C-alpha positions as CSV (number, residue, x, y, z in Angstrom):
1,M,0.1,0.2,0.2
2,S,2.3,2.7,-1.3
3,K,-0.6,5.4,-2.2
4,T,-2.5,7.6,0.6
5,Y,-6.1,7.6,-0.3
6,R,-8.5,10.5,0.2
7,L,-11.6,9.4,2.0
8,G,-15.0,10.9,2.5
9,A,-18.5,9.6,3.9
10,L,-22.0,10.6,2.4
11,G,-25.3,9.7,4.0
12,F,-25.8,8.6,7.5
13,A,-29.4,6.7,7.6
14,H,-27.7,3.2,8.1
15,M,-25.8,2.7,11.2
16,H,-23.6,0.5,9.6
17,I,-21.6,3.1,7.7
18,N,-19.7,3.0,11.7
19,H,-18.4,-0.1,10.9
20,L,-17.3,0.7,7.1
21,L,-15.5,3.8,8.4
22,D,-14.0,1.9,11.1
23,E,-12.2,-0.7,8.9
24,F,-10.9,2.0,6.4
25,A,-9.8,4.0,9.5
26,K,-7.7,1.1,10.5
27,L,-5.8,1.1,7.5
28,P,-2.6,3.4,7.7
29,N,-2.6,4.9,4.1
30,V,-6.1,6.6,4.7
31,E,-6.6,10.3,5.0
32,W,-10.0,11.8,5.9
33,V,-11.2,14.5,4.1
34,A,-15.0,15.5,4.6
35,C,-18.3,14.2,4.9
36,A,-22.0,15.2,4.4
37,D,-25.4,13.7,5.1
38,N,-28.0,13.6,2.7
39,T,-31.3,15.4,3.4
40,P,-33.9,12.6,4.9
41,A,-37.7,12.5,4.0
42,V,-38.5,13.0,7.9
43,P,-35.7,14.9,9.8
44,S,-34.2,12.9,12.7
45,T,-34.7,14.4,16.3
46,T,-32.6,12.8,18.5
47,L,-29.0,11.7,19.4
48,K,-29.8,8.1,20.1
49,P,-27.3,5.5,19.2
50,S,-27.9,4.1,15.8
51,G,-29.9,7.1,14.6
52,R,-28.6,9.4,11.5
53,L,-27.4,12.5,13.7
54,M,-25.3,9.9,16.2
55,N,-23.9,8.2,13.1
56,L,-23.0,11.8,11.7
57,K,-21.8,12.9,14.9
58,R,-19.5,9.8,15.7
59,A,-17.9,10.1,11.7
60,Q,-16.5,13.4,13.6
61,E,-15.4,13.1,16.7
62,V,-14.5,9.1,16.7
63,I,-13.3,9.0,12.9
64,G,-11.7,12.1,12.9
65,I,-13.4,13.3,9.7
66,P,-12.6,17.3,9.7
67,K,-15.0,18.9,7.7
68,V,-18.8,18.5,7.5
69,Y,-20.8,19.8,4.7
70,E,-24.5,20.7,4.4
71,D,-24.8,19.9,0.9
72,Y,-23.2,16.7,0.1
73,E,-23.2,18.2,-3.8
74,E,-21.2,21.0,-2.6
75,M,-19.0,18.7,-0.8
76,L,-18.6,16.7,-4.2
77,E,-17.5,20.0,-5.9
78,Q,-15.1,21.4,-3.8
79,E,-13.0,18.4,-2.5
80,E,-10.9,15.6,-3.9
81,F,-11.6,11.9,-2.8
82,D,-10.6,8.6,-3.9
83,I,-13.0,6.6,-2.1
84,I,-16.4,8.0,-0.5
85,V,-18.5,5.6,1.8
86,F,-22.4,6.2,1.5
87,C,-25.2,4.8,3.5
88,P,-28.4,6.9,2.8
89,E,-31.7,5.5,2.8
90,N,-32.2,2.8,0.5
91,A,-33.9,4.4,-1.8
92,K,-31.7,7.2,-1.9
93,H,-28.6,4.7,-3.2
94,G,-29.4,5.6,-7.3
95,E,-29.1,9.4,-6.7
96,V,-26.1,9.2,-4.3
97,A,-24.2,6.7,-6.1
98,E,-24.8,8.8,-9.5
99,A,-23.4,12.0,-8.1
100,I,-20.3,10.3,-6.7
101,A,-19.5,8.8,-9.8
102,K,-20.2,12.1,-11.9
103,A,-17.3,13.1,-9.4
104,G,-15.1,10.2,-10.7
105,V,-15.4,8.8,-7.1
106,H,-14.8,4.9,-6.4
107,M,-17.4,3.9,-4.1
108,V,-18.5,1.6,-1.0
109,T,-21.9,1.3,0.2
110,E,-24.1,-1.5,2.5
111,K,-26.4,-3.8,1.5
112,P,-28.6,-3.8,-0.1
113,M,-27.5,-2.4,-3.4
114,S,-30.7,-0.3,-3.2
115,A,-34.4,0.0,-2.9
116,S,-35.6,-1.5,-6.5
117,L,-33.6,-2.8,-9.3
118,S,-34.3,0.7,-11.1
119,D,-32.1,2.2,-9.1
120,A,-29.4,-0.6,-9.0
121,L,-29.6,-0.2,-12.8
122,R,-29.1,3.7,-12.3
123,M,-25.8,3.0,-10.6
124,V,-24.4,0.4,-12.9
125,R,-24.9,2.9,-15.5
126,A,-23.3,5.6,-13.6
127,C,-20.2,3.7,-12.8
128,K,-19.7,2.4,-16.0
129,K,-20.0,5.7,-17.8
130,H,-17.6,7.5,-15.4
131,D,-15.4,4.5,-15.1
132,V,-15.3,3.9,-11.3
133,E,-15.7,0.9,-8.9
134,L,-18.3,0.3,-6.6
135,M,-18.5,-2.4,-3.8
136,V,-21.5,-3.5,-1.9
137,N,-20.7,-5.0,1.4
138,W,-22.1,-7.5,3.2
139,P,-21.2,-8.6,6.9
140,T,-21.7,-12.1,5.9
141,T,-18.8,-11.7,3.3
142,W,-16.6,-11.8,6.4
143,S,-17.9,-15.3,7.9
144,P,-15.4,-17.8,7.4
145,A,-18.3,-20.3,7.9
146,A,-20.3,-18.8,5.1
147,R,-17.5,-19.3,2.9
148,K,-16.6,-22.6,3.8
149,V,-20.3,-23.5,2.9
150,K,-19.4,-22.5,-0.9
151,D,-15.9,-24.6,-0.8
152,L,-17.9,-27.6,0.4
153,I,-20.3,-27.0,-2.1
154,E,-18.3,-26.9,-5.0
155,A,-16.5,-30.0,-3.7
156,G,-19.3,-32.0,-4.5
157,T,-20.2,-32.9,-0.4
158,I,-23.5,-32.7,-0.6
159,G,-24.2,-33.3,-4.2
160,D,-26.2,-30.7,-6.3
161,V,-27.7,-27.9,-4.6
162,W,-31.9,-28.0,-4.7
163,E,-32.9,-25.6,-1.6
164,V,-31.2,-22.7,0.4
165,K,-33.0,-21.4,3.3
166,W,-32.1,-18.1,5.0
167,R,-33.6,-16.8,8.4
168,N,-32.3,-14.1,10.3
169,G,-31.4,-14.4,13.8
170,A,-33.1,-12.6,16.8
171,S,-34.2,-9.4,16.1
172,M,-36.4,-6.9,17.3
173,G,-35.5,-4.2,14.9
174,P,-32.8,-2.5,13.8
175,L,-33.1,0.1,16.3
176,S,-33.8,-2.2,19.3
177,Y,-30.4,-2.8,21.1
178,S,-30.1,0.4,22.9
179,T,-31.1,0.1,26.8
180,G,-32.1,2.4,29.5
181,D,-32.7,6.0,28.9
182,Q,-30.6,5.4,25.4
183,A,-33.6,3.0,24.4
184,W,-35.4,4.3,21.4
185,L,-39.2,5.1,21.9
186,P,-41.5,4.1,19.4
187,E,-42.6,7.5,18.4
188,E,-39.0,8.2,17.9
189,K,-38.4,5.0,15.9
190,G,-41.2,6.2,13.3
191,E,-39.1,9.1,12.7
192,E,-36.6,7.3,11.4
193,W,-36.4,5.6,7.8
194,W,-36.0,2.3,8.8
195,H,-39.8,2.2,9.6
196,Q,-41.0,4.0,6.6
197,A,-42.0,2.5,3.6
198,A,-41.1,5.1,1.0
199,P,-37.1,5.2,1.7
200,G,-36.8,1.7,1.4
201,G,-37.1,0.7,5.3
202,G,-38.9,-2.5,6.5
203,A,-37.6,-6.1,7.3
204,L,-37.8,-7.7,3.7
205,L,-34.9,-5.1,2.4
206,D,-33.0,-5.2,5.7
207,Y,-32.8,-9.2,6.0
208,C,-34.3,-11.1,3.0
209,C,-31.4,-9.6,1.3
210,Y,-28.4,-12.2,3.4
211,G,-30.2,-14.9,1.6
212,A,-30.8,-13.3,-1.9
213,C,-27.3,-12.4,-1.7
214,L,-25.8,-15.9,-0.3
215,S,-28.2,-18.0,-2.6
216,R,-27.4,-16.5,-5.3
217,W,-23.4,-17.2,-4.9
218,Y,-24.2,-20.8,-3.4
219,I,-26.4,-21.4,-6.3
220,G,-24.5,-20.3,-9.0
221,E,-27.0,-19.4,-11.6
222,P,-29.5,-16.2,-12.0
223,A,-32.9,-16.5,-10.3
224,V,-36.2,-17.1,-12.6
225,A,-39.1,-16.0,-10.5
226,A,-40.5,-15.1,-6.9
227,T,-43.4,-14.8,-4.7
228,A,-43.7,-12.8,-1.3
229,L,-45.4,-11.8,1.5
230,K,-44.8,-9.1,4.0
231,A,-46.5,-7.3,6.9
232,N,-46.4,-5.1,9.5
233,F,-47.4,-6.7,12.4
234,T,-45.9,-5.0,15.7
235,S,-44.5,-2.1,14.4
236,H,-47.6,0.3,13.9
237,Y,-45.4,3.5,14.7
238,G,-44.1,2.9,11.3
239,D,-45.7,2.0,7.7
240,A,-42.8,-0.3,6.8
241,D,-43.1,-4.3,6.9
242,D,-41.6,-5.9,10.0
243,N,-41.6,-9.5,8.7
244,A,-41.1,-10.5,5.1
245,I,-40.8,-14.2,3.4
246,I,-39.8,-14.5,-0.5
247,A,-39.5,-17.6,-1.9
248,V,-37.1,-17.9,-4.9
249,R,-37.2,-20.2,-7.9
250,Y,-33.9,-21.2,-9.7
251,P,-33.5,-23.2,-12.7
252,E,-32.9,-26.4,-10.5
253,A,-33.5,-25.0,-7.2
254,F,-35.8,-23.2,-4.7
255,T,-34.8,-20.5,-1.8
256,L,-36.5,-19.7,1.1
257,L,-35.9,-16.1,2.4
258,E,-37.4,-15.1,5.8
259,A,-37.1,-11.5,7.5
260,T,-37.9,-10.8,10.7
261,W,-38.0,-7.8,13.3
262,T,-40.6,-9.3,15.9
263,T,-38.3,-12.7,16.8
264,W,-37.1,-12.4,20.5
265,H,-35.0,-15.9,20.3
266,T,-35.1,-18.4,17.5
267,G,-34.2,-21.6,19.2
268,V,-32.8,-23.3,16.3
269,P,-30.0,-22.6,13.9
270,T,-30.8,-19.6,11.5
271,G,-28.3,-20.9,8.8
272,P,-27.8,-20.6,6.0
273,I,-28.9,-24.2,5.6
274,V,-28.1,-25.8,2.0
275,Y,-30.0,-28.9,1.3
276,G,-28.3,-31.3,-1.5
277,T,-29.0,-34.4,-3.2
278,R,-26.9,-36.0,-1.1
279,G,-26.5,-33.9,2.1
280,T,-27.0,-30.6,4.0
281,L,-24.5,-27.9,5.6
282,V,-26.1,-25.7,8.3
283,V,-24.3,-22.6,9.4
284,T,-24.2,-22.4,13.3
285,S,-22.0,-21.8,16.1
286,R,-20.4,-23.8,18.8
287,D,-18.2,-23.3,22.0
288,K,-14.6,-23.2,21.6
289,D,-12.4,-22.2,24.6
290,G,-15.0,-20.5,26.2
291,E,-15.9,-18.5,22.8
292,R,-18.6,-19.1,20.3
293,V,-17.1,-20.3,17.0
294,P,-19.0,-20.1,13.8
295,V,-19.0,-23.8,12.3
296,V,-20.7,-25.7,9.4
297,E,-22.4,-28.5,10.5
298,V,-22.0,-31.4,7.8
299,Y,-24.7,-34.3,7.4
300,T,-24.3,-36.8,5.0
301,T,-25.6,-40.0,6.6
302,R,-29.7,-40.4,5.8
303,G,-31.8,-40.2,8.5
304,Y,-32.5,-38.3,11.6
305,G,-29.4,-38.5,13.9
306,A,-28.7,-35.7,16.3
307,E,-25.3,-35.0,15.4
308,P,-23.6,-33.8,12.4
309,D,-21.3,-36.0,10.6
310,K,-18.8,-33.9,10.4
311,V,-18.3,-30.3,11.8
312,V,-16.0,-27.7,9.7
313,E,-14.6,-24.4,10.8
314,G,-14.1,-21.6,7.8
315,D,-10.3,-21.0,6.8
316,P,-8.9,-17.6,7.9
317,L,-9.6,-15.0,5.7
318,P,-6.9,-14.2,3.0
319,E,-4.1,-12.3,4.4
320,G,-4.3,-8.5,3.1
321,R,-8.1,-9.2,2.2
322,A,-9.2,-10.2,5.4
323,T,-11.5,-6.8,6.0
324,L,-13.6,-4.7,3.6
325,A,-11.6,-2.1,3.6
326,E,-8.4,-4.1,2.7
327,E,-10.4,-6.1,0.1
328,F,-11.5,-2.6,-1.9
329,I,-7.9,-1.1,-2.0
330,Y,-6.8,-4.7,-2.8
331,H,-9.0,-4.8,-5.8
332,L,-8.2,-0.9,-6.7
333,E,-4.4,-1.2,-6.9
334,T,-3.8,-5.2,-8.4
335,G,-7.3,-5.1,-10.5
336,E,-8.0,-8.6,-8.9
337,P,-11.9,-9.4,-8.9
338,L,-13.5,-8.7,-5.8
339,H,-15.0,-11.3,-3.5
340,P,-18.0,-12.4,-5.8
341,T,-20.5,-11.1,-2.8
342,L,-19.1,-7.9,-3.3
343,E,-19.4,-7.0,-7.1
344,M,-21.2,-4.8,-8.6
345,M,-23.0,-7.2,-11.2
346,Q,-23.5,-9.9,-8.9
347,N,-25.6,-7.4,-6.5
348,L,-27.6,-6.3,-9.6
349,Q,-28.9,-10.2,-9.6
350,V,-29.4,-10.0,-6.0
351,M,-31.1,-6.6,-6.3
352,A,-33.4,-8.5,-8.7
353,I,-34.5,-11.0,-6.6
354,L,-35.5,-8.7,-4.1
355,D,-37.4,-6.9,-6.5
356,A,-39.3,-9.6,-8.1
357,G,-39.9,-10.2,-4.1
358,I,-41.6,-6.9,-3.4
359,R,-43.5,-6.7,-6.8
360,S,-44.8,-10.0,-5.8
361,A,-45.8,-9.2,-2.0
362,A,-47.5,-6.1,-3.6
363,S,-49.5,-8.0,-7.0
364,G,-50.0,-11.4,-4.6
365,E,-48.8,-12.9,-7.7
366,L,-45.6,-14.8,-8.6
367,E,-43.1,-12.5,-10.6
368,L,-40.9,-12.8,-13.2
369,V,-37.1,-12.0,-11.7
370,N,-36.2,-9.9,-14.3
371,D,-32.9,-10.3,-16.6
372,A,-31.2,-6.9,-15.4
373,N,-28.4,-7.2,-18.0
374,W,-30.3,-6.3,-21.1
375,C,-31.2,-2.5,-20.1
376,I,-27.9,-1.5,-18.7
377,G,-26.8,0.4,-21.7
């Protein structure tokens, strides 16, 4: 790493921006330049943890970003950047990515790629037009166990994959983790985009996206169609869904993607779980030296045995590519492809699955997963 990279941040709606900035801040060749939030549809009023106001404050006080602009377009005009990390509301990804690309800056965002296939296509067109790179980060990419599943599939351990199941772990929603006087009140949650449908809030985009990403990678071919349900069961302070299910048809496989913001405890491994013609793989965790370690349970004996035939830990992540920040800069410096789950065109196909699910939940019909490639231009 010989070059020093000038970094900025744009949009503080998604609390995962804190982790993204933390990872880049660990690198010795990063210079922070400036940051700006985009204008929310409904202004935030609280500085509680994970809210956009606190996320912006943390970028200044913890990360040490020296300048804050009120207008991100002015920031892009006034400053020079090599990389911008952007985390506005899901529905703002398209317009923000277009502005960053127009400025000739490489960019990193957090999952999902956007709130719709049309916005994802805007992002791809902008990046191609202005010859810049886009990485979509997924926390699951950095799980050695999730990567090991792909290795076991490719080794033929369970034969041909015919179903992938994903269900997120226990979650009461993205703003449910603070306690005491920092706990979010219902009316405060309702002011945040997470619980608003129009900006791309809701459990479907928040959690079904993980399963769409992993299943597309594991199965290795584009999906065909999807049918979905979503509902707001208990989060009535907002109009976004707090539970969703998408069933996806691949040419030779199914996937079942479940998202929930209303589960106290699951009681069983959440997976992903991969079913093959000769066995099953289950991602879970086990105790090792007093810690919970992610593992893959391998079942290849027919029947109802309680114990797996084998338990496998993931391999260490590649040196120099073990974090999202290292991976992106390695890609920029070497031209080596990003991990498949992070790559722009792969994420376009992931977004096509989610888009079909959103349309199906609205129409009540099976919806085709559109082939995004024909209309990139």
